[in-house]
C-alpha positions in Angstrom: 0.0 0.0 0.0 1.5 3.4 -1.0 0.5 6.7 0.3 0.8 10.0 -1.4 3.0 12.6 0.3 0.9 15.3 1.7 1.5 18.8 0.5 2.8 20.9 3.4 0.6 23.9 2.6 -2.8 24.0 1.0 -3.2 24.9 -2.7 -5.4 27.9 -1.5 -2.6 29.2 0.7 0.0 28.8 -2.1 -2.3 30.7 -4.4 -2.4 33.8 -2.1 1.2 33.8 -0.7 3.6 36.1 -2.5 7.3 37.0 -2.2 7.6 40.0 0.1 10.4 41.5 -2.0 8.5 41.2 -5.3 5.3 42.8 -4.0 7.3 45.8 -2.9 8.6 46.4 -6.4 6.8 47.7 -9.5 9.1 45.8 -11.9 7.4 42.4 -11.9 4.0 43.1 -13.6 0.5 42.8 -12.3 0.8 39.7 -10.2 4.3 39.9 -8.7 5.9 37.3 -6.4 4.0 34.2 -7.3 5.6 31.2 -5.5 6.2 27.6 -6.7 6.4 24.7 -4.3 9.7 22.9 -4.8 10.8 19.6 -3.2 7.6 19.8 -1.1 9.4 22.1 1.4 10.5 25.2 -0.4 8.7 28.2 -1.9 10.6 29.7 -4.8 9.8 33.1 -6.5 10.7 33.2 -10.2 10.6 37.0 -10.1 13.3 37.5 -7.4 14.9 34.1 -7.2 14.2 34.2 -3.4 13.7 30.9 -1.8 11.7 30.4 1.4 11.8 27.2 3.5 8.7 25.5 4.9 9.5 24.4 8.4 7.1 22.3 10.4 4.4 23.1 7.9 4.9 26.9 8.2 6.3 29.0 5.3 9.1 31.2 6.6 8.4 34.3 4.5 11.1 36.5 6.0 13.2 38.5 3.6 16.4 37.6 5.4 15.5 33.9 5.0 14.8 34.3 1.3 18.1 36.2 0.8 20.0 33.4 2.6 19.0 30.9 -0.1 18.8 33.2 -3.1 22.0 32.1 -4.8 21.5 28.4 -4.0 20.4 26.5 -7.2 17.0 24.8 -6.7 18.5 21.3 -7.2 20.9 22.0 -4.3 18.4 23.2 -1.7 18.6 21.0 1.4 15.7 18.7 2.0 14.4 19.1 4.5 15.4 22.8 5.1 17.8 23.2 8.0 16.6 24.7 11.3 16.9 28.5 11.5 
């Protein structure tokens, strides 16, 4: 018997969450900062390349946290994200 891995955040929450850096800028169009769920534990913003970890089911949407991982390639993000 196999079980599907549960998504750490609801699709509804993913739809409304936005990168705080992108939404403060006017250079990313009408719907800035959309996030993509990567590795089932990271939220990645294509606009800014900021990467936000999901720890214990909670998206850590702090700018400092996104900056910390900005230059890490998506395929090298640690799974699960390390503790703060």
